[in-house]
C-alpha positions as CSV (number, residue, x, y, z in Angstrom):
1,M,-16.9,-71.4,-34.1
2,K,-15.8,-68.7,-30.9
3,N,-14.2,-69.9,-28.2
4,L,-15.9,-67.8,-25.7
5,E,-14.1,-69.0,-23.2
6,R,-10.4,-68.2,-24.2
7,L,-11.7,-64.8,-25.8
8,S,-13.0,-63.8,-22.5
9,A,-10.0,-65.0,-20.9
10,V,-7.6,-62.9,-23.4
11,A,-9.1,-59.8,-23.8
12,S,-8.9,-59.5,-19.9
13,G,-5.6,-60.5,-19.9
14,R,-5.7,-63.8,-17.4
15,D,-4.3,-65.6,-21.1
16,R,-1.6,-64.3,-23.3
17,A,-3.4,-64.1,-27.0
18,D,-1.9,-65.6,-30.3
19,I,-0.9,-62.3,-31.7
20,V,-1.0,-58.9,-30.8
21,F,-0.3,-56.0,-33.8
22,H,1.7,-53.1,-32.1
23,G,2.1,-49.4,-33.7
24,A,-0.4,-49.3,-36.6
25,S,-3.4,-46.8,-36.6
26,V,-6.3,-48.4,-36.6
27,L,-9.9,-47.7,-38.6
28,N,-12.4,-47.3,-35.7
29,V,-15.9,-47.7,-38.5
30,F,-18.3,-46.7,-35.3
31,T,-16.3,-43.8,-34.7
32,R,-14.9,-43.1,-38.0
33,E,-11.6,-42.5,-35.9
34,W,-8.0,-43.5,-36.7
35,E,-6.3,-44.9,-33.6
36,K,-3.1,-45.8,-32.5
37,K,-4.5,-49.1,-30.8
38,D,-2.8,-52.4,-30.8
39,I,-4.9,-55.7,-32.0
40,A,-4.9,-58.8,-29.8
41,L,-6.0,-62.1,-31.9
42,C,-7.7,-65.5,-30.4
43,G,-7.9,-67.8,-33.2
44,Q,-10.1,-66.4,-36.0
45,Y,-11.2,-63.6,-33.6
46,I,-10.1,-60.7,-32.2
47,A,-9.6,-60.5,-28.2
48,A,-9.5,-56.7,-28.0
49,V,-8.7,-53.2,-29.6
50,A,-6.5,-51.6,-27.0
51,E,-3.8,-49.4,-26.1
52,P,-0.8,-49.9,-26.6
53,G,1.2,-52.3,-25.0
54,M,-1.9,-53.2,-22.6
55,Y,-1.6,-57.1,-24.1
56,R,1.1,-59.4,-24.8
57,A,1.4,-62.9,-26.7
58,E,3.4,-65.9,-28.8
59,K,3.6,-64.1,-31.1
60,E,4.2,-60.1,-31.8
61,M,4.1,-58.2,-35.1
62,D,5.3,-54.8,-35.3
63,V,3.3,-53.3,-38.2
64,T,4.8,-49.0,-36.5
65,G,3.8,-46.7,-38.9
66,K,1.3,-48.5,-41.1
67,W,-3.3,-48.3,-41.3
68,I,-5.0,-50.9,-40.7
69,T,-9.1,-51.2,-41.8
70,P,-11.6,-53.9,-42.2
71,G,-11.7,-56.4,-44.7
72,F,-13.3,-55.0,-47.6
73,I,-16.3,-56.4,-49.0
74,D,-17.6,-56.6,-52.1
75,A,-21.6,-56.2,-51.9
76,H,-22.4,-57.6,-54.9
77,V,-21.0,-59.6,-57.8
78,H,-21.5,-62.2,-60.2
79,I,-17.8,-64.5,-59.5
80,E,-18.4,-66.0,-63.6
81,S,-18.0,-62.3,-65.4
82,S,-14.3,-62.2,-63.8
83,M,-14.3,-65.7,-65.5
84,V,-12.0,-67.8,-63.5
85,L,-13.4,-69.9,-60.6
86,P,-14.3,-69.5,-57.4
87,G,-11.6,-70.4,-55.8
88,E,-9.3,-68.6,-58.3
89,F,-11.0,-65.4,-58.0
90,A,-10.8,-65.0,-53.6
91,R,-7.4,-65.8,-54.0
92,T,-7.1,-62.3,-56.5
93,V,-9.6,-60.5,-54.5
94,A,-7.8,-61.0,-51.4
95,K,-4.8,-59.8,-52.3
96,H,-6.1,-56.4,-52.8
97,G,-7.9,-56.4,-49.2
98,T,-10.9,-58.4,-50.3
99,T,-12.0,-60.5,-47.3
100,A,-15.7,-60.9,-48.1
101,V,-17.7,-61.0,-51.2
102,I,-21.8,-61.5,-51.8
103,A,-22.1,-63.7,-54.8
104,D,-25.3,-63.7,-57.0
105,S,-24.8,-66.9,-59.2
106,H,-27.8,-66.0,-61.8
107,E,-25.2,-66.0,-64.2
108,I,-24.4,-69.4,-64.4
109,A,-28.0,-70.7,-63.0
110,N,-29.6,-69.7,-66.5
111,V,-26.8,-72.1,-68.0
112,L,-27.5,-74.7,-65.1
113,G,-30.8,-74.5,-63.3
114,P,-30.4,-75.1,-59.4
115,D,-27.2,-76.9,-59.4
116,A,-25.2,-74.0,-60.6
117,V,-25.4,-72.8,-57.1
118,R,-24.3,-75.9,-55.9
119,F,-21.6,-76.2,-58.0
120,M,-20.2,-72.6,-57.7
121,I,-20.6,-73.9,-53.6
122,R,-18.6,-76.5,-54.0
123,Q,-16.2,-74.7,-56.1
124,S,-15.7,-72.2,-53.3
125,E,-15.2,-74.2,-50.3
126,R,-11.7,-73.6,-48.3
127,A,-11.7,-69.9,-50.7
128,P,-9.4,-67.5,-49.1
129,A,-12.0,-65.0,-48.9
130,D,-15.4,-65.4,-47.8
131,I,-18.3,-66.2,-50.2
132,Y,-22.2,-65.6,-49.4
133,F,-24.4,-66.3,-51.9
134,M,-27.6,-65.0,-52.7
135,I,-30.2,-67.1,-54.3
136,P,-30.8,-65.8,-58.3
137,S,-33.9,-64.4,-58.2
138,C,-35.0,-63.9,-62.0
139,V,-33.2,-67.1,-63.8
140,P,-34.4,-66.4,-66.9
141,A,-34.5,-63.0,-65.9
142,T,-37.9,-62.6,-67.9
143,D,-40.0,-65.0,-70.4
144,F,-38.6,-63.1,-73.5
145,E,-35.6,-65.7,-74.1
146,H,-34.6,-68.9,-73.8
147,T,-32.4,-70.4,-71.1
148,G,-31.0,-73.8,-70.0
149,G,-32.2,-73.9,-66.8
150,V,-34.9,-72.2,-64.8
151,I,-34.9,-71.3,-60.9
152,S,-38.9,-71.9,-59.4
153,V,-39.9,-71.3,-55.4
154,A,-39.3,-74.8,-55.2
155,D,-35.6,-74.2,-55.7
156,I,-35.6,-70.9,-53.4
157,T,-36.4,-72.9,-50.8
158,S,-33.7,-75.7,-51.0
159,I,-31.6,-73.2,-51.7
160,L,-32.0,-71.2,-48.7
161,K,-30.8,-74.2,-46.7
162,M,-27.6,-74.2,-48.1
163,P,-24.4,-73.1,-46.6
164,R,-23.7,-69.7,-47.1
165,V,-27.0,-68.6,-48.3
166,I,-27.6,-65.7,-47.8
167,G,-30.8,-64.5,-49.2
168,L,-32.9,-63.4,-52.7
169,G,-30.8,-62.7,-55.8
170,E,-31.3,-58.8,-57.9
171,M,-35.2,-58.8,-58.6
172,M,-34.7,-57.2,-62.0
173,N,-38.1,-58.1,-62.7
174,Y,-39.1,-54.6,-61.5
175,P,-42.4,-54.0,-63.8
176,G,-43.6,-57.9,-62.5
177,I,-42.8,-56.2,-58.8
178,I,-44.8,-53.4,-59.9
179,N,-47.6,-54.5,-61.2
180,G,-48.0,-57.2,-58.5
181,D,-47.4,-60.5,-60.6
182,L,-48.5,-62.9,-57.9
183,A,-45.4,-65.5,-59.2
184,T,-42.8,-63.0,-58.8
185,L,-44.2,-62.1,-55.0
186,D,-44.4,-65.6,-54.2
187,K,-40.6,-65.8,-54.1
188,L,-39.7,-62.5,-51.7
189,S,-42.7,-64.1,-49.4
190,T,-41.1,-67.3,-49.7
191,V,-37.5,-66.2,-48.5
192,F,-39.2,-63.9,-45.7
193,N,-41.6,-66.8,-44.3
194,M,-38.1,-68.8,-44.0
195,A,-35.5,-66.3,-43.2
196,G,-37.5,-64.1,-41.2
197,E,-36.1,-60.5,-40.3
198,C,-32.6,-61.8,-41.3
199,A,-33.8,-62.0,-45.1
200,V,-32.4,-59.8,-47.2
201,I,-33.7,-59.2,-51.3
202,D,-31.1,-57.1,-53.2
203,G,-33.0,-55.3,-56.3
204,H,-31.9,-53.8,-59.6
205,A,-34.5,-51.3,-60.4
206,P,-33.2,-48.6,-62.9
207,L,-34.4,-45.3,-63.2
208,V,-37.5,-46.6,-60.6
209,R,-38.4,-43.4,-58.8
210,G,-41.7,-41.6,-57.9
211,R,-44.6,-43.8,-56.9
212,Q,-43.0,-47.1,-59.0
213,L,-40.2,-46.8,-56.4
214,Q,-42.3,-47.0,-53.5
215,A,-44.1,-49.8,-55.0
216,Y,-40.9,-51.7,-55.2
217,R,-39.5,-50.9,-51.7
218,S,-42.7,-51.6,-50.0
219,V,-42.0,-55.3,-50.2
220,G,-39.0,-55.6,-48.9
221,I,-36.3,-55.0,-51.6
222,R,-33.1,-54.0,-49.7
223,T,-30.8,-52.9,-52.3
224,D,-30.0,-51.3,-55.8
225,H,-27.0,-51.2,-57.5
226,E,-28.0,-50.1,-61.0
227,C,-28.2,-45.9,-59.7
228,H,-26.9,-44.1,-62.1
229,T,-27.1,-39.8,-61.1
230,F,-27.2,-38.8,-57.1
231,D,-30.2,-37.5,-57.7
232,E,-31.9,-41.3,-57.8
233,A,-29.2,-42.6,-55.5
234,A,-30.4,-40.0,-52.5
235,E,-34.4,-40.7,-53.5
236,K,-34.0,-44.6,-53.4
237,I,-32.1,-43.8,-49.7
238,R,-34.6,-41.8,-48.6
239,S,-36.6,-45.0,-48.8
240,G,-34.9,-47.0,-46.8
241,M,-32.6,-48.6,-49.5
242,Y,-29.0,-49.2,-49.5
243,I,-26.8,-48.1,-52.3
244,L,-23.9,-50.7,-54.3
245,I,-22.3,-47.8,-55.7
246,R,-20.8,-49.7,-58.8
247,Q,-17.3,-49.5,-60.4
248,G,-17.4,-52.6,-62.8
249,S,-15.1,-53.2,-66.1
250,S,-17.8,-51.2,-68.2
251,A,-20.3,-49.8,-65.5
252,R,-18.6,-47.3,-63.7
253,D,-21.4,-45.1,-61.5
254,L,-19.0,-44.8,-59.0
255,E,-17.7,-40.9,-61.0
256,L,-21.5,-39.7,-61.2
257,I,-22.4,-40.5,-57.8
258,V,-19.5,-39.7,-55.2
259,P,-18.5,-36.1,-55.7
260,E,-22.3,-35.5,-55.2
261,L,-22.4,-37.4,-52.2
262,A,-19.2,-36.0,-50.9
263,K,-20.7,-32.8,-51.1
264,S,-24.0,-33.4,-49.9
265,N,-25.2,-33.4,-46.4
266,L,-26.5,-37.1,-47.0
267,P,-24.9,-39.6,-44.1
268,V,-23.0,-42.7,-45.9
269,D,-24.2,-44.8,-43.5
270,R,-26.4,-46.7,-46.5
271,F,-24.0,-46.9,-49.5
272,C,-21.7,-49.6,-49.8
273,F,-19.0,-50.2,-53.2
274,C,-19.8,-53.5,-55.4
275,T,-17.8,-54.4,-58.9
276,D,-21.2,-56.4,-60.3
277,D,-19.2,-57.4,-63.4
278,K,-15.6,-57.1,-63.3
279,N,-12.7,-59.5,-65.6
280,I,-10.1,-60.5,-63.9
281,A,-7.7,-58.6,-65.7
282,D,-9.1,-55.5,-64.6
283,I,-9.1,-57.1,-61.6
284,I,-5.2,-57.5,-61.2
285,R,-4.5,-54.8,-63.3
286,E,-6.8,-51.8,-61.0
287,G,-7.1,-53.3,-58.4
288,H,-10.8,-54.6,-56.7
289,I,-13.0,-52.9,-53.8
290,D,-9.8,-51.3,-53.3
291,S,-10.2,-49.5,-56.3
292,N,-13.4,-48.2,-55.5
293,I,-12.1,-46.7,-51.7
294,R,-9.2,-45.2,-53.9
295,N,-11.2,-43.6,-56.6
296,A,-13.8,-42.6,-54.2
297,I,-10.7,-40.9,-51.9
298,R,-10.2,-39.3,-54.7
299,L,-13.2,-37.8,-55.8
300,G,-13.1,-35.9,-52.7
301,L,-14.9,-38.9,-50.2
302,R,-13.4,-38.7,-46.6
303,P,-11.1,-42.0,-46.1
304,E,-12.9,-42.8,-43.2
305,D,-16.2,-42.6,-45.0
306,A,-15.0,-45.0,-47.8
307,Y,-13.7,-47.5,-46.2
308,T,-16.6,-47.6,-43.3
309,M,-19.0,-48.3,-47.1
310,A,-16.2,-50.9,-47.9
311,S,-16.4,-53.1,-44.9
312,L,-19.2,-52.0,-41.8
313,N,-22.4,-50.6,-44.1
314,A,-21.8,-53.8,-46.5
315,A,-21.8,-56.3,-43.2
316,E,-24.9,-54.7,-41.7
317,C,-26.6,-54.2,-44.6
318,Y,-26.4,-58.3,-45.1
319,H,-26.5,-59.1,-41.5
320,L,-22.6,-60.3,-41.4
321,N,-22.9,-59.8,-37.8
322,D,-18.9,-60.3,-36.5
323,T,-17.7,-58.6,-39.8
324,G,-17.0,-55.8,-41.2
325,A,-15.2,-54.1,-37.9
326,V,-11.8,-54.2,-36.4
327,C,-13.4,-54.8,-33.3
328,A,-13.2,-57.2,-29.7
329,G,-15.8,-60.0,-30.8
330,Y,-15.7,-59.4,-34.5
331,K,-13.5,-61.8,-37.3
332,A,-9.6,-61.2,-37.3
333,D,-10.5,-60.2,-41.0
334,F,-9.0,-57.0,-41.9
335,V,-6.0,-54.6,-44.2
336,I,-3.0,-53.5,-43.8
337,L,-2.0,-50.4,-45.3
338,D,1.0,-48.9,-46.2
339,D,-0.8,-45.7,-47.2
340,E,-5.0,-44.7,-46.3
341,E,-5.1,-42.6,-49.3
342,T,-3.7,-44.3,-51.7
343,V,-5.4,-47.8,-50.3
344,A,-2.0,-49.2,-50.7
345,V,-2.3,-53.1,-49.4
346,N,0.5,-54.0,-47.7
347,S,-0.8,-57.5,-46.4
348,V,-4.3,-59.1,-45.6
349,V,-4.9,-61.1,-42.1
350,K,-8.2,-63.5,-43.0
351,A,-9.5,-65.0,-40.0
352,G,-6.2,-64.4,-37.6
353,V,-4.3,-65.9,-40.2
354,R,-2.2,-64.3,-43.8
355,P,-4.6,-66.4,-46.5
356,E,-2.7,-68.4,-49.0
357,T,-3.3,-66.5,-52.5
358,E,-0.2,-67.5,-54.5
359,Q,-1.0,-71.1,-55.2
360,S,-3.5,-71.1,-58.2
361,V,-4.9,-73.7,-59.9
362,T,-6.0,-75.6,-63.2
363,V,-8.9,-76.7,-62.2
364,K,-9.6,-80.5,-64.5
365,L,-12.1,-80.6,-67.0
366,S,-14.3,-83.8,-66.4
367,E,-14.7,-85.6,-69.7
368,T,-16.9,-88.3,-68.5
369,R,-19.0,-88.8,-66.0
370,S,-18.1,-90.0,-62.9
371,G,-20.9,-90.7,-60.2
372,S,-19.7,-88.1,-57.7
373,E,-21.5,-84.9,-57.5
374,T,-19.1,-82.6,-57.7
375,E,-17.7,-84.5,-61.0
376,E,-21.2,-84.6,-62.3
377,L,-21.9,-80.7,-61.4
378,L,-18.5,-80.5,-63.7
379,Y,-19.5,-82.4,-66.2
380,R,-22.6,-80.7,-67.0
381,A,-20.7,-77.5,-67.0
382,C,-18.6,-78.3,-69.4
383,H,-20.8,-79.4,-72.5
384,S,-23.7,-76.7,-72.3
385,I,-23.1,-75.5,-75.7
386,H,-25.6,-77.9,-77.5
387,L,-24.7,-76.8,-81.1
388,E,-22.7,-78.1,-83.7
389,A,-20.1,-75.9,-85.5
390,A,-21.5,-77.6,-88.8
391,E,-25.5,-76.1,-87.9
392,I,-23.6,-72.6,-88.5
393,T,-24.4,-71.0,-91.5
394,A,-24.1,-67.5,-93.3
395,S,-27.0,-67.1,-94.0
396,M,-27.8,-67.1,-90.1
397,F,-26.7,-63.4,-89.9
398,D,-28.2,-62.1,-93.6
399,D,-30.5,-58.9,-92.9
400,S,-33.6,-61.3,-93.9
401,V,-33.4,-63.2,-90.9
402,S,-35.4,-59.8,-89.0
403,P,-38.4,-59.0,-91.0
404,I,-37.7,-55.2,-89.7
405,F,-34.1,-54.9,-89.9
406,G,-33.3,-51.4,-90.6
407,R,-35.9,-49.6,-89.1
408,Y,-34.2,-49.6,-86.0
409,A,-30.8,-49.4,-84.0
410,I,-29.5,-50.3,-80.6
411,A,-27.5,-47.5,-79.9
412,I,-24.6,-47.8,-77.3
413,H,-23.0,-45.1,-75.2
414,P,-19.7,-45.8,-73.0
415,G,-19.9,-46.0,-69.4
416,T,-23.4,-46.6,-68.8
417,L,-25.4,-50.5,-69.7
418,N,-28.4,-48.2,-70.9
419,T,-29.0,-48.6,-74.8
420,E,-31.2,-46.2,-76.9
421,K,-33.6,-47.0,-79.3
422,K,-33.0,-44.8,-82.4
423,V,-35.1,-45.0,-85.5
424,L,-33.5,-45.3,-88.7
425,K,-34.4,-43.2,-91.9
426,D,-34.7,-45.2,-95.2
427,G,-31.1,-46.1,-96.1
428,E,-29.5,-45.2,-93.2
429,A,-29.1,-48.8,-92.2
430,E,-27.1,-49.5,-95.5
431,R,-24.8,-46.7,-95.0
432,G,-24.0,-47.2,-92.1
433,L,-22.8,-50.0,-92.8
434,R,-21.2,-49.2,-95.2
435,E,-19.2,-46.5,-93.9
436,G,-18.8,-48.6,-90.3
437,T,-21.3,-46.3,-88.1
438,M,-23.5,-49.4,-87.6
439,C,-22.9,-53.7,-87.5
440,R,-24.5,-56.3,-87.5
441,L,-25.5,-58.1,-83.9
442,A,-27.6,-61.6,-83.9
443,V,-28.4,-63.9,-80.8
444,I,-28.2,-68.0,-81.6
445,E,-30.0,-69.9,-78.7
446,R,-27.5,-72.9,-77.4
447,H,-29.3,-74.1,-74.9
448,K,-31.8,-76.3,-76.2
449,K,-31.5,-76.3,-79.4
450,T,-34.8,-74.8,-80.4
451,G,-33.2,-72.9,-83.4
452,C,-33.9,-69.8,-82.1
453,H,-32.0,-66.4,-83.5
454,S,-32.2,-62.6,-84.2
455,M,-30.6,-60.4,-86.5
456,A,-30.4,-56.4,-85.3
457,L,-28.5,-53.4,-86.0
458,L,-25.9,-51.9,-83.5
459,S,-25.1,-48.1,-83.7
460,G,-22.1,-46.9,-81.6
461,Y,-19.4,-49.9,-81.1
462,G,-17.3,-48.7,-83.9
463,L,-17.0,-52.4,-85.2
464,S,-16.2,-51.6,-89.0
465,R,-14.5,-54.7,-90.1
466,G,-14.5,-58.7,-88.9
467,A,-17.0,-60.1,-86.2
468,I,-16.6,-60.6,-82.2
469,A,-18.9,-63.6,-80.7
470,M,-19.4,-64.7,-77.5
471,S,-21.0,-67.4,-75.4
472,I,-21.6,-64.5,-72.7
473,G,-25.0,-62.4,-73.4
474,H,-26.3,-61.8,-69.9
475,D,-28.4,-63.0,-68.1
476,S,-29.5,-66.2,-70.8
477,H,-26.0,-66.4,-71.8
478,N,-27.3,-67.6,-75.7
479,I,-24.4,-66.5,-78.0
480,I,-24.2,-62.7,-78.8
481,C,-22.7,-61.9,-81.7
482,A,-21.3,-58.6,-84.0
483,G,-20.1,-57.9,-87.0
484,I,-19.8,-56.4,-91.3
485,R,-20.1,-60.0,-93.0
486,P,-22.3,-63.0,-92.1
487,E,-18.9,-64.9,-93.4
488,D,-17.1,-63.9,-90.2
489,M,-19.8,-63.4,-88.0
490,K,-20.3,-67.4,-89.0
491,A,-16.6,-68.1,-88.8
492,A,-16.6,-66.5,-84.7
493,V,-20.0,-68.4,-83.3
494,A,-18.6,-71.5,-85.1
495,R,-15.6,-71.6,-83.2
496,I,-17.4,-70.8,-79.7
497,C,-19.3,-74.0,-80.5
498,T,-16.0,-76.4,-81.3
499,M,-14.4,-74.4,-78.0
500,Q,-17.5,-75.0,-75.7
501,G,-17.8,-71.4,-75.0
502,G,-15.4,-68.8,-74.9
503,I,-14.3,-64.7,-76.8
504,V,-13.5,-64.8,-80.3
505,I,-12.4,-62.5,-82.6
506,V,-12.2,-62.9,-86.6
507,R,-10.8,-61.3,-89.2
508,D,-11.7,-61.8,-92.8
509,A,-13.6,-65.2,-91.6
510,M,-10.3,-65.9,-89.8
511,V,-9.3,-66.6,-86.0
512,T,-7.2,-63.6,-84.9
513,A,-7.6,-63.5,-81.0
514,E,-9.4,-66.2,-78.3
515,L,-9.8,-67.1,-75.4
516,A,-11.3,-70.4,-74.1
517,L,-14.4,-70.3,-71.1
518,P,-15.4,-74.2,-70.9
519,V,-17.6,-74.1,-67.7
520,A,-20.8,-73.1,-67.9
521,G,-19.6,-71.1,-71.3
522,L,-18.4,-68.5,-68.9
523,M,-15.4,-69.7,-66.9
524,S,-11.9,-70.5,-67.6
525,N,-10.8,-73.6,-65.5
526,E,-6.9,-72.2,-65.7
527,P,-5.2,-69.2,-63.7
528,A,-6.0,-65.9,-63.4
529,V,-2.8,-64.6,-64.6
530,H,-3.3,-66.8,-67.7
531,V,-7.1,-65.8,-68.7
532,Q,-5.1,-62.0,-67.6
533,S,-2.5,-62.5,-71.0
534,A,-5.2,-64.2,-73.1
535,H,-8.1,-61.5,-72.8
536,D,-5.1,-58.6,-73.0
537,A,-4.9,-60.2,-76.3
538,L,-8.4,-59.8,-77.3
539,L,-8.3,-56.1,-76.8
540,P,-5.7,-55.0,-79.7
541,A,-7.8,-57.5,-81.8
542,A,-10.9,-55.7,-81.2
543,R,-9.5,-52.5,-81.6
544,D,-8.2,-53.3,-84.7
545,L,-11.8,-54.1,-85.7
546,G,-12.1,-50.2,-85.2
547,I,-14.2,-50.7,-81.7
548,Y,-14.7,-47.0,-80.0
549,K,-11.7,-46.7,-77.5
550,D,-13.6,-45.6,-75.0
551,T,-16.2,-48.5,-75.2
552,E,-15.0,-52.0,-73.3
553,P,-15.8,-54.8,-76.5
554,F,-16.6,-57.7,-74.0
555,V,-18.6,-56.3,-71.5
556,T,-20.7,-53.6,-74.0
557,L,-21.1,-56.6,-76.2
558,S,-22.5,-59.0,-73.6
559,F,-24.9,-57.0,-72.4
560,L,-27.1,-56.1,-75.1
561,A,-29.1,-59.0,-74.7
562,L,-30.4,-58.4,-71.0
563,T,-34.0,-57.3,-71.2
564,V,-34.2,-55.6,-68.0
565,I,-31.9,-52.5,-68.9
566,P,-33.4,-49.6,-70.5
567,E,-34.0,-49.5,-73.6
568,L,-33.6,-51.7,-76.5
569,R,-31.8,-55.8,-76.6
570,L,-31.5,-58.2,-78.7
571,T,-32.7,-61.8,-77.6
572,D,-32.3,-65.0,-79.6
573,C,-36.2,-64.0,-80.3
574,G,-36.8,-60.6,-81.7
575,L,-35.6,-57.4,-80.9
576,F,-37.3,-55.9,-77.5
577,D,-38.1,-52.4,-76.2
578,V,-37.7,-52.7,-72.3
579,C,-39.5,-49.4,-71.9
580,Q,-42.7,-51.0,-73.9
581,W,-42.2,-54.5,-72.5
582,K,-42.5,-55.7,-75.9
583,F,-41.1,-57.1,-79.0
584,L,-40.9,-54.7,-81.7
């Protein structure tokens, strides 16, 4: 809560500030200017940004020669994809200048249902970055797969009352919106009725343009993070949307959009940055939103525009009214840089203090039901795979599982989540498996013991020996496995069941590398550096199976079950053509 009396007293010079930062070049995101200013703090807020020497304080900080920008905001992220719990995620990204994120917990919601949001909110308490939540809108994403949870309109009403919940997450069911599906539209109406003009509804509309885009935008959807070309982004901007330029572990749209944006006359006011899905190893190695800014500047964007996209634009998009600027009355969330061109983070100020980012912790897993809500949620999250290793057989991965195995292949391409439907000629499947240009792909239902599982062929992945299995299979998070021999696939999936989730690599029926993800089969309870180390060991083991060097092995595999991204996907129920919106 702001102490308005004291803020006024400090700003007017009647009281001394708590802290004054002297000597830096401060970015004014409203005018896109660097100004030599002092910043006077009062508690968690900025009392004044003024000419040098105007304010005195109990504590004065000399930051001469540094550059100060607002704290960075990730406009759309699935924390589960980092593979660590929210507190550990926040500690990691805060080191890179991120002071707020807009999180959509639809990954874990597909495992636990509405309780997933409660779980993530509890786990994010006292995090060193603000974590705001969007309500998962499409759980399940479609009706073409089995999930562990469902979020209904009644659930949306309940979740919207929870702390730090600010809107409805990405509406992936764009065919439902475009075709006027009443159940889908009812979710949007519920949010608008409760939140009014402050309601924010995120979009997910790859390749949706023209009349279909107008229908999608007409119901109030505000953002999109699925643009793969500048032309598509420009059309959506002109339709009144915000574009969240994504740079994750696999989907990297920044290089496709920013160069054209930098050359265009289009204002950047409705562009933001997001990571969407980025694992913790890549965050530690490359950075978070600081990496988006750094690459945008490298690709020709003015630094002043890039920093504004990373702060004010996102804050305004999500109605974070006192966030996103270094300005009187705003939260004292800012980044001190050694260099503004390379985005060299020196230190971070969050709510007026340096956030605690070094104290990583291991969260103790819950083996029993203790009675408290927090422990009950953790127990459920830690027992989410309802398959026994003994139930997995090699015959589940035999070609005969699918009556159309060999007629089509899912073709993938580097740098995009989109796939291509490849129609195969006689004998092409057998030759592809023999020569290593294709591999088997399987999805096994893991939530409700339905026994559902399916098979298809995968092209463009490069796997020519062994198998990889994961309990991360967007968005339903059934077990997904790529391999050559059924025996290797069996061994990999059985190990996933024993571990209660994770990533497993097998060669010659032996596990060669693994990463345990026992929290909902999506996240580790260990510190970020431990997860990074285990993840880094996975990569050479995956490359040893022949996976192409320009293909990210794990994120790429995890999205092959998501039936809302064109063109061909595999769920536990079968091979699905997204463009035709039906099973093959």
